[in-house]
C-alpha positions in Angstrom: 36.2 36.0 -3.5 38.6 34.6 -6.1 39.3 31.7 -3.9 35.7 30.6 -3.6 35.2 27.5 -5.7 31.6 26.3 -4.9 28.1 27.6 -4.2 28.3 26.0 -0.8 31.5 27.9 0.0 30.0 31.1 -1.2 27.1 30.8 1.1 29.3 30.0 4.0 31.7 32.9 3.1 28.6 35.2 3.1 28.0 34.2 6.7 24.6 32.5 6.0 22.9 29.4 7.3 21.5 27.4 4.5 19.4 24.4 3.7 19.3 22.5 0.4 16.4 20.6 -1.1 16.6 18.3 -4.2 13.8 19.1 -6.5 14.6 16.8 -9.4 11.7 14.4 -9.0 9.9 15.3 -5.8 11.2 17.6 -3.0 13.7 16.0 -0.7 15.9 17.5 2.0 19.6 17.1 1.0 22.4 17.6 3.6 24.9 20.2 2.8 27.9 17.8 2.4 25.9 15.8 -0.1 25.1 19.0 -2.0 28.7 20.0 -2.0 29.7 16.6 -3.3 27.1 16.8 -6.1 28.1 20.3 -7.2 31.8 19.3 -7.2 30.9 16.3 -9.3 32.3 13.9 -6.6 29.1 11.9 -6.7 26.3 11.7 -9.3 23.1 13.6 -9.0 20.6 11.2 -7.4 17.4 12.6 -8.9 18.2 14.1 -12.3 15.5 15.3 -14.7 15.9 16.7 -18.3 19.7 16.4 -18.1 19.9 18.7 -15.0 20.1 18.5 -11.2 17.5 20.7 -9.6 17.8 22.3 -6.2 16.0 24.8 -4.0 18.4 26.6 -1.6 17.1 28.6 1.4 19.5 30.8 3.2 19.6 33.6 5.9 21.9 35.2 8.3 21.2 35.1 12.1 23.6 37.9 12.6 22.2 40.2 10.0 18.5 39.4 9.8 16.1 36.5 9.8 14.7 37.3 6.4 14.9 34.2 4.2 16.1 34.2 0.6 15.6 31.4 -1.9 17.5 30.3 -5.0 16.1 27.7 -7.4 19.1 26.4 -9.3 19.4 23.8 -12.0 22.9 22.5 -13.0 23.5 20.6 -16.2 24.9 17.0 -15.8 26.9 14.9 -18.2 26.1 11.4 -19.5 27.4 9.8 -16.3 25.1 11.9 -14.1 27.8 14.2 -12.8 27.4 18.0 -12.6 29.3 19.8 -15.3 31.5 21.8 -13.1 32.3 24.4 -15.8 28.6 25.4 -15.7 28.6 25.4 -11.9 31.6 27.8 -12.1 29.8 30.0 -14.6 26.8 30.2 -12.2 29.2 31.0 -9.3 30.7 33.8 -11.4 27.2 35.2 -12.0 26.6 35.2 -8.2 29.8 37.0 -7.3 29.4 39.5 -10.1 25.9 40.3 -9.0 26.2 40.2 -5.2 29.9 40.3 -4.3 30.6 38.9 -0.8 28.0 41.0 0.9 24.8 39.0 -0.1 22.3 40.0 2.6 24.0 43.3 3.3 23.2 44.3 -0.3 19.7 45.8 0.5 18.9 46.4 -3.2 19.7 42.9 -4.4 18.2 41.1 -1.4 19.8 37.9 -2.6 18.2 38.1 -6.0 20.1 37.1 -9.1 20.0 38.5 -12.6 18.4 36.4 -15.3 20.6 33.4 -16.1 20.3 29.9 -17.6 20.9 28.2 -14.2 17.8 29.4 -12.3 14.2 28.3 -12.7 10.8 29.2 -11.5 8.8 26.3 -10.0 5.1 26.1 -10.7 2.5 27.2 -8.1 2.2 23.7 -6.6 5.9 23.3 -6.2 6.2 26.8 -4.7 3.5 26.0 -2.1 5.1 22.7 -1.2 8.6 24.0 -1.1 7.5 26.8 1.3 5.7 24.3 3.6 8.6 21.8 3.6 11.4 24.4 4.1 9.5 26.2 6.9 9.0 22.8 8.6 12.7 22.0 8.2 13.7 25.3 9.7 11.2 25.0 12.6 9.2 27.9 11.4 5.4 27.9 11.9 3.0 27.2 9.0 1.9 29.9 6.7 -0.9 32.3 7.4 -3.2 30.1 5.2 -2.9 27.0 7.4 -5.7 27.9 9.9 -8.3 28.4 7.1 -7.3 25.1 5.4 -7.5 23.4 8.8 -11.0 24.7 9.4 -12.1 23.5 6.0 -10.7 20.0 6.4 -12.4 19.5 9.8 -15.7 20.9 8.5 -15.8 20.8 4.7 -19.6 21.2 4.6 -19.3 24.5 6.4 -16.8 26.3 4.2 -16.3 26.9 0.5 -13.3 24.9 -0.9 -12.6 27.7 -3.4 -11.6 29.9 -0.5 -8.9 27.6 0.7 -5.5 28.6 -0.6 -3.1 26.1 -2.2 -0.5 27.1 0.3 -2.9 26.1 3.1 -3.4 22.7 1.6 0.4 22.3 1.2 0.7 23.1 4.9 -1.9 20.4 5.8 0.1 17.9 3.8 3.3 18.9 5.6 1.6 18.2 8.9 1.3 14.5 7.9 4.6 13.8 9.8 2.8 14.6 13.0 0.3 12.1 14.4 -2.5 14.7 14.5 -1.8 15.8 11.0 -1.8 12.2 9.7 -5.1 11.5 11.5 -6.7 14.6 10.1 -5.9 13.4 6.5 -7.2 9.9 7.2 -10.4 11.2 8.8 -11.3 13.8 6.2 -9.6 12.8 2.9 -12.9 11.4 1.5 -15.1 14.3 2.5 -13.2 17.3 1.0 -13.9 18.5 -2.5 -12.2 16.5 -5.4 -10.2 19.6 -6.3 -8.8 19.7 -2.8 -8.1 16.0 -3.0 -6.0 16.5 -6.1 -4.0 19.3 -4.5 -3.5 17.4 -1.3 -2.2 14.2 -3.1 0.0 16.4 -5.2 1.5 17.9 -2.0 1.8 14.5 -0.3 4.2 13.3 -3.0 6.8 15.3 -1.2 6.2 13.7 2.2 7.5 10.4 3.6 4.1 9.1 4.6 3.7 6.1 6.9 2.0 2.8 6.3 -1.3 3.9 7.8 -1.7 6.9 5.6 -0.5 4.9 2.6 -3.0 2.2 3.1 -5.8 4.8 3.5 -4.8 6.4 0.2 -4.8 3.0 -1.5 -8.2 2.1 0.0 -9.6 5.5 -1.1 -8.5 5.0 -4.7 -9.7 1.4 -4.6 -13.3 2.6 -4.1 -13.2 4.1 -7.7 -10.4 2.0 -9.2 -11.8 2.4 -12.7 -11.2 6.2 -12.4 -7.7 6.8 -13.9 -7.5 10.2 -12.3 -8.0 8.8 -8.8 -5.4 6.2 -9.5 -2.9 8.9 -10.7 -3.6 11.0 -7.6 -3.0 7.9 -5.4 0.3 7.0 -7.1 1.5 10.5 -6.8 0.7 10.7 -3.1 2.7 7.4 -2.5 5.9 8.8 -4.1 7.8 8.9 -0.9 5.8 6.4 1.1 7.9 4.4 3.6 5.6 1.4 3.0 7.7 0.0 0.1 6.2 -3.5 0.0 2.7 -2.0 0.0 3.5 0.4 -2.7 5.1 -2.2 -4.9 2.1 -4.4 -4.6 -0.1 -1.5 -5.6 2.0 -0.8 -8.7 1.7 -4.4 -9.7 -2.1 -4.2 -9.3 -2.1 -1.1 -11.5 0.0 -2.7 -14.2 -2.2 -5.8 -14.2 -5.3 -3.7 -14.7 -6.5 -1.6 -17.7 -4.5 1.2 -16.2 -1.4 -0.6 -17.5 -2.3 0.7 -21.0 -2.8 4.3 -19.8 0.2 6.5 -21.0 -0.3 9.1 -18.2 -0.2 6.5 -15.5 2.8 4.7 -17.0 4.6 8.0 -17.2 3.8 8.7 -13.6 5.3 5.3 -12.5 8.5 6.2 -14.3 8.6 9.7 -12.8 7.7 8.8 -9.2 8.2 5.1 -8.7 11.3 4.2 -10.7 12.9 2.6 -7.7 10.6 -0.4 -8.0 11.8 -1.1 -11.5 14.9 -2.6 -10.0 12.7 -5.7 -9.7 13.4 -7.4 -13.1 9.9 -9.1 -13.3 8.2 -5.7 -12.7 10.6 -4.0 -15.1 9.9 -6.5 -17.9 6.2 -6.1 -17.5 6.4 -2.3 -17.3 8.8 -1.7 -20.2 7.0 -4.2 -22.5 3.6 -2.7 -21.8 5.0 0.8 -22.3 6.5 -0.2 -25.6 3.2 -1.5 -26.8 1.5 1.8 -25.9 3.8 4.2 -27.7 7.2 3.6 -29.2 8.3 7.3 -29.0 7.1 7.7 -25.3 8.9 4.5 -24.3 12.1 5.7 -25.9 11.9 9.1 -24.2 11.1 7.5 -20.8 13.9 5.0 -21.3 16.4 7.9 -22.0 15.1 9.6 -18.8 15.3 6.5 -16.6 18.7 5.4 -17.7 20.0 8.7 -16.1 18.8 7.6 -12.6 21.7 6.1 -10.7 19.3 3.7 -8.8 18.3 1.9 -11.9 20.9 2.8 -14.6 22.3 -0.7 -14.8 19.0 -2.3 -14.9 17.9 0.0 -17.8 21.1 -0.7 -19.7 20.5 -4.4 -19.3 17.2 -4.0 -21.2 19.1 -3.5 -24.4 20.8 -6.9 -23.9 17.7 -8.9 -23.3 17.6 -11.8 -25.7 13.9 -12.1 -25.6 12.7 -8.6 -26.4 9.2 -8.2 -27.7 8.8 -6.8 -31.3 7.5 -3.5 -29.8 10.5 -3.2 -27.5 12.9 -4.1 -30.3 11.4 -1.2 -32.2 12.0 1.1 -29.2 15.6 0.1 -29.0 16.0 0.8 -32.7 14.4 4.1 -32.2 16.9 4.9 -29.4 19.9 4.0 -31.5 18.6 5.9 -34.6 18.5 9.1 -32.4 15.0 9.8 -33.4 13.6 10.3 -29.9 12.7 13.9 -29.1 
């Protein structure tokens, strides 16, 4: 055990099969080699949030049992976006002290860890989505709540939406990768209760939805485009859409509308659609409108965005713009004064 130098190595040494999911922004499957490189600080964390890299790790042993265990782990990162390996080593020490090498053989522990600063508890929505996504990745069937959710979606007037479990809605969202699941969502998105629509769009942010589903969601929001909640739900659902051109055009439409002055919507664009801010024209419009809304919010979001490797250089370039607006100049001053929370 003294020779184990990574979380990945520990899981392999304990004879488990494991899958890793990045949970920094949305939930994304991460191959084991990439996770090893991230935890060893060989590469930057791709989706940091709040100065941490966030992961969900599912593991089990075919030899010992098929029971799954889950760790939700957050590892601190430095200013360059690299995991601070000293903290990873501390977490590793906690693992070995609590479980030793036996892991699943330890019937009392059952893979559970003592309270420590490197684990976190996802909210209910994240837990439901993580369960659906990890079960799909491991080729396990949907949860016991899927059948009831499916009945409700196909005949929403026949059933009470309040009796549909959040886990079941997450399972429906996870089925979007199948042709029948995508068609179910397209056919019934507009007829289910608004509360179910909100839960569904929240779950869809963790799915790589195709162009047809993406267009349907945009058309659905367009019917009530003056409703900021519908626009937020739509933007969230498009988080991992593969229809990049379509999504960028939609973000431009949102920025050009009255929603471009809505702080919640602007925050959502930063949290879920930062990749499109590599377009300098879009970035200039976004950051100037955000600065005009709220100086402190803009400074906080700038500090968050500059940690994302995809757009770090673009965000650093903002400071050097010679034609900054007065509001943006104030934001930059706010950043350098260290006043942001």
